[in-house]
Z-matrix of the N, CA and C atoms (Angstrom, degrees):
N
C 1 1.470
C 2 1.523 1 108.70
N 3 1.364 2 116.10 1 128.87
C 4 1.453 3 120.62 2 178.86
C 5 1.522 4 110.25 3 -86.55
N 6 1.335 5 116.27 4 139.91
C 7 1.459 6 120.85 5 171.71
C 8 1.522 7 108.53 6 -76.30
N 9 1.327 8 116.31 7 139.61
C 10 1.471 9 121.58 8 178.86
C 11 1.528 10 110.08 9 52.85
N 12 1.320 11 117.44 10 49.58
C 13 1.472 12 120.63 11 -175.12
C 14 1.520 13 111.90 12 -61.12
N 15 1.341 14 117.91 13 -39.90
C 16 1.460 15 119.81 14 -179.53
C 17 1.515 16 111.37 15 -62.21
N 18 1.345 17 116.42 16 -39.56
C 19 1.463 18 120.72 17 177.93
C 20 1.514 19 109.97 18 -64.38
N 21 1.345 20 115.95 19 -43.49
C 22 1.458 21 119.92 20 -179.81
C 23 1.512 22 111.05 21 -62.24
N 24 1.341 23 117.78 22 -44.96
C 25 1.455 24 120.59 23 179.67
C 26 1.521 25 111.25 24 -61.77
N 27 1.347 26 115.44 25 -40.94
C 28 1.459 27 119.57 26 179.71
C 29 1.515 28 111.11 27 -62.30
N 30 1.348 29 116.46 28 -43.28
C 31 1.460 30 120.39 29 179.29
C 32 1.524 31 110.76 30 -62.19
N 33 1.343 32 117.20 31 -44.12
C 34 1.458 33 120.94 32 179.86
C 35 1.514 34 110.50 33 -62.64
N 36 1.336 35 116.65 34 -44.84
C 37 1.464 36 119.53 35 -178.83
C 38 1.516 37 111.30 36 -60.36
N 39 1.342 38 117.39 37 -39.48
C 40 1.460 39 120.22 38 -179.87
C 41 1.526 40 110.72 39 -67.25
N 42 1.337 41 117.25 40 -37.88
C 43 1.469 42 120.43 41 176.55
C 44 1.517 43 110.24 42 -58.50
N 45 1.337 44 115.60 43 -45.51
C 46 1.450 45 119.65 44 -176.73
C 47 1.519 46 111.74 45 -68.50
N 48 1.332 47 115.95 46 -39.41
C 49 1.468 48 118.20 47 179.05
C 50 1.519 49 110.91 48 -67.36
N 51 1.351 50 116.37 49 -30.70
C 52 1.464 51 119.57 50 -178.39
C 53 1.516 52 110.12 51 -61.09
N 54 1.344 53 116.83 52 -47.92
C 55 1.454 54 120.78 53 177.18
C 56 1.510 55 112.25 54 60.07
N 57 1.315 56 115.64 55 -162.31
C 58 1.449 57 121.20 56 179.08
C 59 1.530 58 109.38 57 -75.96
N 60 1.329 59 114.93 58 146.06
C 61 1.454 60 119.72 59 173.75
C 62 1.513 61 114.30 60 82.53
N 63 1.341 62 119.24 61 11.25
C 64 1.460 63 121.36 62 -177.17
C 65 1.519 64 112.05 63 -108.00
N 66 1.320 65 117.52 64 22.81
C 67 1.455 66 120.38 65 -179.17
C 68 1.507 67 111.30 66 87.09
N 69 1.318 68 115.73 67 -171.96
C 70 1.466 69 120.91 68 -179.58
C 71 1.523 70 108.50 69 -102.64
N 72 1.331 71 115.74 70 132.94
C 73 1.457 72 121.18 71 -178.64
C 74 1.521 73 109.46 72 -109.37
N 75 1.319 74 116.53 73 132.40
C 76 1.457 75 123.05 74 -177.46
C 77 1.523 76 108.75 75 -119.91
N 78 1.330 77 115.04 76 118.82
C 79 1.459 78 120.51 77 179.33
C 80 1.525 79 108.38 78 -120.80
N 81 1.322 80 116.34 79 120.61
C 82 1.462 81 120.92 80 171.76
C 83 1.518 82 106.10 81 -96.43
N 84 1.328 83 115.80 82 115.78
C 85 1.460 84 119.33 83 -172.78
C 86 1.523 85 110.87 84 -147.60
N 87 1.319 86 114.66 85 154.21
C 88 1.462 87 120.49 86 169.59
C 89 1.512 88 106.29 87 -85.88
N 90 1.332 89 116.22 88 120.24
C 91 1.452 90 119.11 89 -171.61
C 92 1.525 91 111.47 90 -152.95
N 93 1.330 92 114.39 91 162.82
C 94 1.457 93 123.08 92 172.11
C 95 1.519 94 107.32 93 -114.91
N 96 1.331 95 117.11 94 138.42
C 97 1.455 96 121.26 95 -176.43
C 98 1.523 97 109.05 96 -125.36
N 99 1.322 98 115.40 97 123.63
C 100 1.465 99 120.31 98 178.71
C 101 1.531 100 108.51 99 -120.74
N 102 1.345 101 115.15 100 126.80
C 103 1.466 102 121.05 101 176.97
C 104 1.519 103 109.24 102 -106.92
N 105 1.330 104 116.85 103 133.30
C 106 1.464 105 122.49 104 172.53
C 107 1.514 106 108.13 105 -131.09
N 108 1.314 107 115.70 106 142.96
C 109 1.461 108 121.36 107 -178.08
C 110 1.505 109 109.91 108 163.13
N 111 1.341 110 115.73 109 -118.13
C 112 1.459 111 119.94 110 177.89
C 113 1.521 112 111.91 111 -64.66
N 114 1.328 113 115.84 112 -23.64
C 115 1.458 114 123.01 113 172.59
C 116 1.520 115 107.01 114 -153.38
N 117 1.326 116 117.08 115 172.18
C 118 1.460 117 121.47 116 177.75
C 119 1.522 118 109.21 117 -111.05
N 120 1.326 119 116.40 118 138.28
C 121 1.463 120 120.96 119 179.91
C 122 1.522 121 108.88 120 -146.68
N 123 1.320 122 115.88 121 144.86
C 124 1.459 123 121.27 122 -178.95
C 125 1.515 124 110.22 123 -129.39
N 126 1.318 125 116.41 124 128.88
C 127 1.460 126 122.92 125 169.19
C 128 1.521 127 106.80 126 -104.05
N 129 1.330 128 118.71 127 110.07
C 130 1.470 129 120.81 128 -177.77
C 131 1.527 130 111.52 129 -60.31
N 132 1.309 131 115.64 130 162.91
C 133 1.458 132 120.79 131 -177.03
C 134 1.527 133 110.78 132 -57.45
N 135 1.330 134 115.45 133 128.16
C 136 1.460 135 122.95 134 179.19
C 137 1.516 136 108.02 135 -165.12
N 138 1.321 137 115.76 136 171.69
C 139 1.457 138 120.90 137 179.24
C 140 1.526 139 108.95 138 -80.63
N 141 1.331 140 116.29 139 124.23
C 142 1.466 141 120.73 140 -175.84
C 143 1.529 142 110.79 141 -141.72
N 144 1.325 143 114.48 142 165.04
C 145 1.459 144 121.98 143 174.00
C 146 1.522 145 108.41 144 -103.73
N 147 1.327 146 116.58 145 122.04
C 148 1.468 147 122.50 146 175.96
C 149 1.522 148 107.80 147 -103.13
N 150 1.312 149 116.44 148 122.24
C 151 1.458 150 121.61 149 -179.02
C 152 1.530 151 109.04 150 -113.88
N 153 1.332 152 116.24 151 121.32
C 154 1.465 153 121.74 152 177.11
C 155 1.518 154 107.31 153 -114.71
N 156 1.327 155 116.68 154 112.47
C 157 1.454 156 120.89 155 -176.75
C 158 1.525 157 111.58 156 -90.41
N 159 1.323 158 115.30 157 161.40
C 160 1.454 159 120.83 158 -176.95
C 161 1.521 160 112.62 159 -64.41
N 162 1.335 161 117.63 160 -23.24
C 163 1.467 162 119.72 161 -179.33
C 164 1.522 163 112.73 162 -86.52
N 165 1.341 164 117.04 163 2.29
C 166 1.459 165 120.68 164 179.89
C 167 1.511 166 114.41 165 98.80
N 168 1.334 167 117.98 166 -2.55
C 169 1.460 168 120.34 167 175.87
C 170 1.524 169 110.22 168 -68.54
N 171 1.329 170 116.03 169 140.65
C 172 1.458 171 121.79 170 175.24
C 173 1.524 172 107.75 171 -128.34
N 174 1.328 173 117.15 172 124.46
C 175 1.455 174 122.54 173 -178.53
C 176 1.521 175 109.63 174 -127.63
N 177 1.322 176 115.46 175 140.73
C 178 1.466 177 121.25 176 178.46
C 179 1.523 178 107.87 177 -118.89
N 180 1.330 179 115.86 178 116.86
C 181 1.467 180 121.60 179 -176.78
C 182 1.525 181 110.84 180 -110.71
N 183 1.332 182 114.68 181 148.85
C 184 1.462 183 122.06 182 169.73
C 185 1.522 184 108.01 183 -114.61
N 186 1.328 185 116.62 184 170.09
C 187 1.463 186 120.55 185 -178.16
C 188 1.529 187 110.92 186 -84.40
N 189 1.307 188 115.89 187 42.49
C 190 1.460 189 122.54 188 175.73
C 191 1.525 190 106.77 189 -164.01
N 192 1.315 191 117.38 190 175.53
C 193 1.461 192 120.15 191 178.02
C 194 1.509 193 113.90 192 85.41
N 195 1.342 194 117.18 193 19.64
C 196 1.454 195 121.06 194 177.89
C 197 1.528 196 110.06 195 60.95
N 198 1.338 197 117.31 196 -139.04
C 199 1.462 198 121.30 197 -174.77
C 200 1.524 199 112.93 198 -86.74
N 201 1.327 200 117.89 199 -8.75
C 202 1.457 201 120.57 200 -174.32
C 203 1.529 202 111.04 201 -79.46
N 204 1.334 203 117.31 202 135.77
C 205 1.462 204 118.65 203 175.26
C 206 1.519 205 111.10 204 -71.21
N 207 1.321 206 116.14 205 155.52
C 208 1.459 207 120.92 206 175.95
C 209 1.518 208 111.12 207 -70.76
N 210 1.322 209 115.66 208 -32.09
C 211 1.458 210 122.35 209 174.22
C 212 1.513 211 108.13 210 -157.88
N 213 1.330 212 115.78 211 159.01
C 214 1.460 213 118.91 212 -176.07
C 215 1.519 214 109.67 213 -162.14
N 216 1.348 215 114.78 214 166.43
C 217 1.457 216 121.83 215 174.84
C 218 1.524 217 107.26 216 -141.83
N 219 1.325 218 116.43 217 127.05
C 220 1.463 219 120.99 218 -178.75
C 221 1.532 220 110.24 219 -90.34
N 222 1.336 221 117.65 220 154.17
C 223 1.460 222 120.67 221 -179.87
C 224 1.537 223 111.10 222 -72.82
N 225 1.331 224 115.89 223 159.91
C 226 1.468 225 128.44 224 0.32
C 227 1.524 226 111.59 225 -79.19
N 228 1.314 227 115.97 226 140.06
C 229 1.461 228 121.01 227 -179.77
C 230 1.528 229 109.45 228 -128.18
N 231 1.319 230 115.00 229 161.78
C 232 1.462 231 122.05 230 169.95
C 233 1.522 232 107.07 231 -116.25
N 234 1.323 233 116.55 232 125.40
C 235 1.459 234 121.74 233 -177.66
C 236 1.526 235 108.35 234 -109.54
N 237 1.314 236 116.03 235 122.24
C 238 1.454 237 121.42 236 -176.35
C 239 1.526 238 110.19 237 -122.69
N 240 1.342 239 115.65 238 159.90
C 241 1.461 240 120.77 239 179.00
C 242 1.518 241 110.23 240 -122.58
N 243 1.340 242 113.99 241 131.27
C 244 1.452 243 120.82 242 170.14
C 245 1.525 244 107.10 243 -123.44
N 246 1.308 245 117.32 244 -169.79
C 247 1.455 246 120.67 245 -176.68
C 248 1.527 247 110.43 246 -68.26
N 249 1.348 248 116.54 247 106.69
C 250 1.460 249 121.59 248 178.48
C 251 1.505 250 113.85 249 67.24
N 252 1.338 251 117.40 250 31.74
C 253 1.458 252 120.00 251 -171.09
C 254 1.520 253 111.26 252 -148.90
N 255 1.336 254 117.37 253 136.34
C 256 1.461 255 123.08 254 168.29
C 257 1.530 256 106.82 255 -104.85
N 258 1.313 257 116.67 256 124.01
C 259 1.458 258 121.92 257 179.33
C 260 1.525 259 108.35 258 -114.16
N 261 1.328 260 115.77 259 123.53
C 262 1.463 261 121.91 260 179.64
C 263 1.524 262 107.63 261 -115.17
N 264 1.321 263 117.46 262 124.09
C 265 1.459 264 122.33 263 -177.85
C 266 1.518 265 110.14 264 -119.52
N 267 1.319 266 114.79 265 146.99
C 268 1.463 267 121.33 266 174.73
C 269 1.518 268 108.31 267 -143.95
N 270 1.330 269 116.24 268 124.41
C 271 1.459 270 120.93 269 179.99
C 272 1.523 271 109.74 270 -96.50
N 273 1.325 272 116.46 271 134.29
C 274 1.466 273 123.07 272 175.95
C 275 1.520 274 107.29 273 -134.54
N 276 1.338 275 115.66 274 108.11
C 277 1.462 276 121.56 275 -175.08
C 278 1.536 277 108.83 276 57.10
N 279 1.330 278 118.27 277 -122.19
C 280 1.461 279 121.14 278 -177.35
C 281 1.524 280 112.28 279 -95.09
N 282 1.331 281 117.79 280 -1.81
C 283 1.463 282 121.29 281 -177.40
C 284 1.524 283 110.66 282 -102.55
N 285 1.342 284 115.10 283 166.81
C 286 1.456 285 120.94 284 177.80
C 287 1.524 286 109.69 285 -134.20
N 288 1.340 287 116.41 286 130.46
C 289 1.455 288 122.11 287 170.47
C 290 1.527 289 107.30 288 -97.90
N 291 1.322 290 115.80 289 143.37
C 292 1.466 291 119.26 290 -174.37
C 293 1.529 292 110.43 291 -146.01
N 294 1.329 293 115.10 292 135.91
C 295 1.464 294 122.99 293 171.68
C 296 1.527 295 108.57 294 -114.09
N 297 1.312 296 116.58 295 124.16
C 298 1.458 297 121.97 296 173.19
C 299 1.526 298 107.70 297 -108.64
N 300 1.329 299 116.34 298 112.92
C 301 1.462 300 122.19 299 -178.07
C 302 1.524 301 108.36 300 -109.60
N 303 1.330 302 116.15 301 106.35
C 304 1.462 303 121.35 302 -179.76
C 305 1.527 304 109.23 303 -90.66
N 306 1.324 305 115.70 304 116.18
C 307 1.460 306 122.20 305 -176.93
C 308 1.526 307 109.59 306 -89.22
N 309 1.329 308 116.81 307 123.79
C 310 1.456 309 121.61 308 176.52
C 311 1.528 310 111.44 309 -101.84
N 312 1.339 311 116.19 310 -38.38
C 313 1.465 312 120.08 311 -177.63
C 314 1.520 313 109.13 312 -156.25
N 315 1.326 314 116.92 313 135.98
C 316 1.459 315 122.53 314 179.20
C 317 1.524 316 109.41 315 -106.25
N 318 1.339 317 116.37 316 124.42
C 319 1.467 318 120.73 317 178.56
C 320 1.527 319 112.02 318 -98.87
N 321 1.331 320 116.01 319 -31.62
C 322 1.463 321 119.93 320 -179.02
C 323 1.518 322 108.42 321 -153.41
N 324 1.341 323 115.49 322 146.81
C 325 1.463 324 120.41 323 -176.55
C 326 1.524 325 107.81 324 -153.28
N 327 1.329 326 117.09 325 102.63
C 328 1.465 327 120.88 326 -176.34
C 329 1.528 328 109.79 327 -135.56
N 330 1.332 329 115.16 328 154.40
C 331 1.461 330 121.95 329 176.74
C 332 1.519 331 108.82 330 -125.91
N 333 1.342 332 116.19 331 138.80
C 334 1.459 333 121.32 332 179.47
C 335 1.525 334 109.00 333 -127.61
N 336 1.343 335 115.36 334 132.14
C 337 1.459 336 120.37 335 172.97
C 338 1.524 337 107.52 336 -84.39
N 339 1.335 338 117.11 337 112.99
C 340 1.457 339 121.56 338 -175.15
C 341 1.524 340 113.12 339 -83.01
N 342 1.350 341 117.44 340 -8.98
C 343 1.454 342 119.66 341 -178.79
C 344 1.526 343 111.82 342 70.55
N 345 1.312 344 115.93 343 -167.68
C 346 1.454 345 121.32 344 179.49
C 347 1.522 346 110.08 345 -77.52
N 348 1.330 347 116.50 346 129.10
C 349 1.461 348 121.12 347 -179.46
C 350 1.523 349 110.39 348 -83.61
N 351 1.326 350 116.01 349 133.21
C 352 1.465 351 120.20 350 176.09
C 353 1.530 352 109.21 351 -71.95
N 354 1.321 353 116.00 352 145.67
C 355 1.462 354 120.84 353 -179.62
C 356 1.526 355 110.41 354 -67.87
N 357 1.337 356 115.02 355 150.78
C 358 1.456 357 120.88 356 178.55
C 359 1.522 358 110.31 357 -66.49
N 360 1.330 359 116.61 358 131.29
C 361 1.455 360 121.84 359 176.56
C 362 1.527 361 108.44 360 -112.24
N 363 1.318 362 116.30 361 116.86
C 364 1.460 363 120.34 362 -179.34
C 365 1.522 364 110.03 363 -82.82
N 366 1.342 365 115.48 364 148.48
C 367 1.457 366 118.20 365 179.98
C 368 1.518 367 109.98 366 -73.86
N 369 1.319 368 115.90 367 170.92
C 370 1.455 369 121.30 368 -173.10
C 371 1.511 370 114.62 369 -58.16
N 372 1.351 371 117.43 370 -38.31
C 373 1.459 372 120.58 371 -176.23
C 374 1.522 373 110.74 372 -65.15
N 375 1.342 374 117.24 373 -52.47
C 376 1.454 375 120.54 374 -177.85
C 377 1.525 376 111.54 375 -66.82
N 378 1.339 377 116.68 376 -43.98
C 379 1.465 378 120.05 377 -177.86
C 380 1.521 379 110.85 378 -63.29
N 381 1.322 380 117.65 379 -44.09
C 382 1.456 381 120.67 380 -178.63
C 383 1.521 382 111.05 381 -67.24
N 384 1.333 383 116.67 382 -41.47
C 385 1.456 384 120.22 383 179.03
C 386 1.526 385 110.50 384 -64.32
N 387 1.330 386 117.32 385 -37.95
C 388 1.460 387 120.11 386 178.04
C 389 1.529 388 111.10 387 -61.95
N 390 1.333 389 116.73 388 -42.46
C 391 1.466 390 120.58 389 178.97
C 392 1.530 391 110.90 390 -62.32
N 393 1.336 392 116.23 391 -44.20
C 394 1.467 393 119.81 392 -178.88
C 395 1.524 394 111.91 393 -64.80
N 396 1.334 395 116.92 394 -43.16
C 397 1.457 396 120.08 395 -179.23
C 398 1.521 397 111.82 396 -71.54
N 399 1.327 398 117.21 397 -29.63
C 400 1.469 399 119.57 398 175.78
C 401 1.523 400 110.63 399 -65.47
N 402 1.328 401 116.07 400 -35.41
C 403 1.472 402 120.27 401 178.81
C 404 1.526 403 111.43 402 -74.44
N 405 1.334 404 117.09 403 -31.85
C 406 1.464 405 120.99 404 -177.64
C 407 1.538 406 109.53 405 -135.49
N 408 1.337 407 117.50 406 71.29
C 409 1.470 408 120.40 407 -176.72
C 410 1.523 409 113.82 408 -64.20
N 411 1.341 410 117.85 409 -13.08
C 412 1.466 411 120.14 410 179.06
C 413 1.524 412 111.46 411 -61.45
N 414 1.354 413 117.41 412 -22.49
C 415 1.456 414 119.88 413 177.53
C 416 1.524 415 111.41 414 -69.24
N 417 1.328 416 118.09 415 -17.84
C 418 1.467 417 121.63 416 175.65
C 419 1.525 418 111.19 417 -83.30
N 420 1.330 419 116.73 418 -22.58
C 421 1.463 420 120.98 419 -179.50
C 422 1.513 421 109.99 420 172.31
N 423 1.317 422 116.34 421 149.60
C 424 1.463 423 120.71 422 -179.07
C 425 1.523 424 110.37 423 -60.92
N 426 1.323 425 115.71 424 129.63
C 427 1.455 426 121.15 425 175.70
C 428 1.511 427 115.37 426 80.34
N 429 1.342 428 117.79 427 3.54
C 430 1.461 429 119.28 428 179.23
C 431 1.529 430 110.28 429 -68.71
N 432 1.325 431 116.37 430 141.41
C 433 1.460 432 121.27 431 173.49
C 434 1.537 433 108.49 432 -133.23
N 435 1.312 434 115.25 433 141.46
C 436 1.460 435 120.94 434 -174.79
C 437 1.526 436 110.80 435 -75.94
N 438 1.325 437 116.04 436 133.30
C 439 1.461 438 121.92 437 171.06
C 440 1.525 439 109.66 438 -96.95
N 441 1.344 440 115.93 439 -48.35
C 442 1.466 441 119.41 440 -178.57
C 443 1.519 442 110.53 441 -164.92
N 444 1.324 443 115.23 442 144.02
C 445 1.457 444 120.77 443 168.04
C 446 1.518 445 108.66 444 -86.81
N 447 1.349 446 115.62 445 150.07
C 448 1.467 447 121.39 446 177.36
C 449 1.529 448 110.77 447 53.30
N 450 1.336 449 116.48 448 53.27
C 451 1.459 450 122.39 449 178.90
C 452 1.529 451 108.54 450 -67.96
N 453 1.336 452 117.04 451 120.41
C 454 1.466 453 121.47 452 -172.85
C 455 1.527 454 111.73 453 -76.51
N 456 1.345 455 115.96 454 135.65
C 457 1.460 456 123.10 455 169.96
C 458 1.522 457 107.16 456 -134.66
N 459 1.338 458 116.55 457 171.09
C 460 1.464 459 119.57 458 -179.48
C 461 1.518 460 112.88 459 -74.48
N 462 1.338 461 118.15 460 -4.52
C 463 1.473 462 120.69 461 177.53
C 464 1.527 463 111.13 462 -117.61
N 465 1.334 464 116.38 463 14.03
C 466 1.455 465 120.34 464 178.75
C 467 1.522 466 111.72 465 121.79
N 468 1.341 467 116.89 466 166.72
C 469 1.464 468 120.38 467 -176.68
C 470 1.525 469 113.26 468 -81.86
N 471 1.325 470 116.10 469 143.79
C 472 1.462 471 122.66 470 170.49
C 473 1.530 472 107.43 471 -83.75
N 474 1.328 473 117.38 472 131.69
C 475 1.466 474 120.04 473 -177.07
C 476 1.525 475 111.26 474 -55.04
N 477 1.324 476 116.46 475 -55.37
C 478 1.471 477 121.48 476 178.74
C 479 1.518 478 108.72 477 -135.68
N 480 1.320 479 116.89 478 126.93
C 481 1.461 480 120.40 479 172.49
C 482 1.525 481 106.82 480 -108.28
N 483 1.337 482 115.41 481 122.11
C 484 1.461 483 121.17 482 -174.99
C 485 1.525 484 110.21 483 -125.90
N 486 1.339 485 114.57 484 172.87
C 487 1.461 486 122.37 485 168.97
C 488 1.522 487 108.36 486 -126.52
N 489 1.341 488 115.31 487 150.73
C 490 1.461 489 119.29 488 179.07
C 491 1.529 490 110.57 489 -99.68
N 492 1.318 491 116.31 490 -171.57
C 493 1.465 492 120.49 491 -176.72
C 494 1.527 493 111.95 492 -63.63
N 495 1.322 494 117.41 493 -27.77
C 496 1.471 495 121.40 494 179.64
C 497 1.528 496 111.15 495 -90.34
N 498 1.330 497 117.49 496 9.10
C 499 1.464 498 123.96 497 179.28
C 500 1.527 499 112.34 498 69.65
N 501 1.344 500 117.29 499 21.51
C 502 1.456 501 120.75 500 175.15
C 503 1.521 502 110.72 501 -83.35
N 504 1.324 503 116.32 502 153.78
C 505 1.460 504 121.24 503 -179.52
C 506 1.528 505 110.80 504 -79.03
N 507 1.335 506 115.75 505 138.02
C 508 1.464 507 122.68 506 177.30
C 509 1.529 508 108.45 507 -127.43
N 510 1.327 509 117.40 508 120.02
C 511 1.461 510 121.89 509 174.69
C 512 1.523 511 108.27 510 -97.36
N 513 1.325 512 116.68 511 126.83
C 514 1.465 513 122.05 512 -179.06
C 515 1.526 514 108.51 513 -115.84
N 516 1.314 515 116.27 514 122.06
C 517 1.457 516 122.00 515 177.85
C 518 1.519 517 108.27 516 -114.97
N 519 1.325 518 116.52 517 132.13
C 520 1.461 519 122.09 518 -174.28
C 521 1.526 520 109.10 519 -109.10
N 522 1.335 521 115.85 520 122.27
C 523 1.458 522 121.57 521 -178.46
C 524 1.521 523 110.00 522 -132.35
N 525 1.322 524 115.73 523 148.41
C 526 1.460 525 119.67 524 174.53
C 527 1.523 526 110.35 525 -67.55
N 528 1.337 527 115.29 526 -37.12
C 529 1.460 528 120.56 527 -178.87
C 530 1.525 529 108.42 528 -126.82
N 531 1.344 530 116.60 529 128.87
C 532 1.458 531 120.75 530 -179.88
C 533 1.520 532 111.69 531 -82.21
N 534 1.338 533 117.98 532 119.47
C 535 1.456 534 122.82 533 -179.80
C 536 1.526 535 109.89 534 -133.16
N 537 1.325 536 116.57 535 169.42
C 538 1.459 537 121.39 536 177.40
C 539 1.520 538 110.78 537 -65.29
N 540 1.342 539 118.15 538 -28.73
C 541 1.458 540 120.94 539 178.37
C 542 1.530 541 111.03 540 -62.38
N 543 1.335 542 116.59 541 -36.60
C 544 1.460 543 119.72 542 178.46
C 545 1.523 544 110.83 543 -65.74
N 546 1.332 545 116.77 544 -37.72
C 547 1.466 546 120.70 545 178.06
C 548 1.522 547 110.07 546 -65.66
N 549 1.338 548 117.48 547 -42.87
C 550 1.459 549 120.99 548 177.83
C 551 1.525 550 110.93 549 -62.79
N 552 1.332 551 116.74 550 -37.05
C 553 1.459 552 121.07 551 178.01
C 554 1.525 553 110.70 552 -62.44
N 555 1.331 554 116.52 553 -44.23
C 556 1.463 555 120.76 554 178.06
C 557 1.525 556 111.11 555 -63.08
N 558 1.311 557 116.37 556 -39.47
C 559 1.465 558 120.16 557 179.64
C 560 1.522 559 110.56 558 -61.45
N 561 1.334 560 117.34 559 -41.94
C 562 1.472 561 120.33 560 179.22
C 563 1.522 562 110.42 561 -65.98
N 564 1.349 563 117.64 562 -38.60
C 565 1.461 564 120.03 563 177.54
C 566 1.526 565 111.13 564 -59.77
N 567 1.332 566 116.12 565 -44.76
C 568 1.461 567 120.07 566 -176.55
C 569 1.525 568 111.72 567 -71.25
N 570 1.327 569 117.22 568 -27.93
C 571 1.462 570 119.13 569 173.29
C 572 1.523 571 109.79 570 -62.49
N 573 1.329 572 117.13 571 -38.71
C 574 1.471 573 120.64 572 176.38
C 575 1.521 574 110.43 573 -65.04
N 576 1.335 575 116.23 574 -41.25
C 577 1.460 576 120.40 575 -178.38
C 578 1.533 577 110.94 576 -65.20
N 579 1.326 578 116.09 577 -42.27
C 580 1.468 579 120.05 578 179.27
C 581 1.526 580 111.04 579 -65.58
N 582 1.340 581 115.83 580 -32.28
C 583 1.457 582 118.92 581 179.70
C 584 1.514 583 113.26 582 -70.76
N 585 1.343 584 116.99 583 -22.11
C 586 1.453 585 120.40 584 -178.20
C 587 1.514 586 112.61 585 -88.31
N 588 1.337 587 117.68 586 -29.40
C 589 1.458 588 120.04 587 -177.98
C 590 1.508 589 109.37 588 -155.11
N 591 1.345 590 117.86 589 141.64
C 592 1.467 591 120.34 590 178.75
C 593 1.512 592 111.12 591 -75.64
N 594 1.326 593 116.67 592 87.05
C 595 1.455 594 120.06 593 -176.49
C 596 1.519 595 110.24 594 -137.16
N 597 1.317 596 115.63 595 163.49
C 598 1.456 597 121.16 596 173.92
C 599 1.520 598 108.26 597 -73.48
N 600 1.329 599 117.10 598 136.97
C 601 1.460 600 120.34 599 -178.81
C 602 1.513 601 109.68 600 -136.83
N 603 1.336 602 114.95 601 139.04
C 604 1.455 603 121.39 602 176.59
C 605 1.511 604 108.07 603 -135.34
N 606 1.329 605 115.48 604 175.67
C 607 1.455 606 119.03 605 -179.30
C 608 1.525 607 110.04 606 -131.25
N 609 1.310 608 115.15 607 150.42
C 610 1.457 609 121.39 608 174.72
C 611 1.514 610 107.59 609 -135.18
N 612 1.333 611 115.36 610 147.84
C 613 1.463 612 120.21 611 -175.24
C 614 1.519 613 107.91 612 -131.06
N 615 1.326 614 116.07 613 113.28
C 616 1.463 615 120.59 614 177.49
C 617 1.515 616 108.48 615 -100.70
N 618 1.317 617 116.80 616 131.35
C 619 1.455 618 119.67 617 -179.73
C 620 1.516 619 110.59 618 -130.55
N 621 1.308 620 114.36 619 147.68
C 622 1.453 621 119.71 620 -177.81
C 623 1.517 622 112.35 621 -90.29
N 624 1.328 623 116.85 622 -19.15
C 625 1.461 624 120.74 623 179.11
C 626 1.505 625 109.14 624 -157.64
N 627 1.323 626 116.34 625 167.14
C 628 1.445 627 121.53 626 178.08
C 629 1.518 628 110.60 627 -103.25
N 630 1.338 629 117.55 628 150.23
C 631 1.476 630 118.62 629 177.90
C 632 1.520 631 110.07 630 -65.71
N 633 1.329 632 117.97 631 145.96
C 634 1.464 633 120.36 632 179.94
C 635 1.511 634 111.54 633 -63.78
N 636 1.335 635 116.70 634 145.91
C 637 1.456 636 122.86 635 178.00
C 638 1.520 637 108.40 636 -110.95
N 639 1.333 638 116.05 637 125.25
C 640 1.469 639 119.73 638 -177.47
C 641 1.508 640 110.24 639 -70.43
N 642 1.351 641 116.77 640 143.24
C 643 1.460 642 121.12 641 177.06
C 644 1.518 643 109.44 642 -70.13
N 645 1.342 644 116.98 643 138.43
C 646 1.468 645 120.61 644 179.23
C 647 1.522 646 109.87 645 -94.34
């Protein structure tokens, strides 16, 4: 039995009616989240923030874990409603990823129109380095050749998309400081690339400086 079931159903119905292009919706709710797809994962019932973006992105955040969501689904998605449940589906080739969000109690439910988003402006170091490496991609690796700058994906653009001597895909991300987050970002880019074509894919990381190391 769900607590405040009528409230939960109302919140779900409004999410579904909002659809794409209706701003970002923020729901603070006690919920259970189950992911099925490439693997199975369960987030037990707890108080979480559910974010439904106008582009179809759905993110589930907890009050820990820094900026990373506990689970998420990137667009394009299909959002459906069942009894006390938000179902988010995403098809990739012959497989399906699915989030089942069981709502037990809604504490807050608001929608904000974010307006037109300004384009990302890179600082001088990253932008200049990207231009130089685009002109001479061999500095990223022997035999690399540029396919495109700012290669578009559903999670953001790849700085440089290249191919190597064996015609494998190389994603190059340029950062002022090299961190594990940049490596994870490259991994997500290459997952998109592998999903579009059965090809060999690798990653390269160009950095303008190293993170400071504390004295021991």
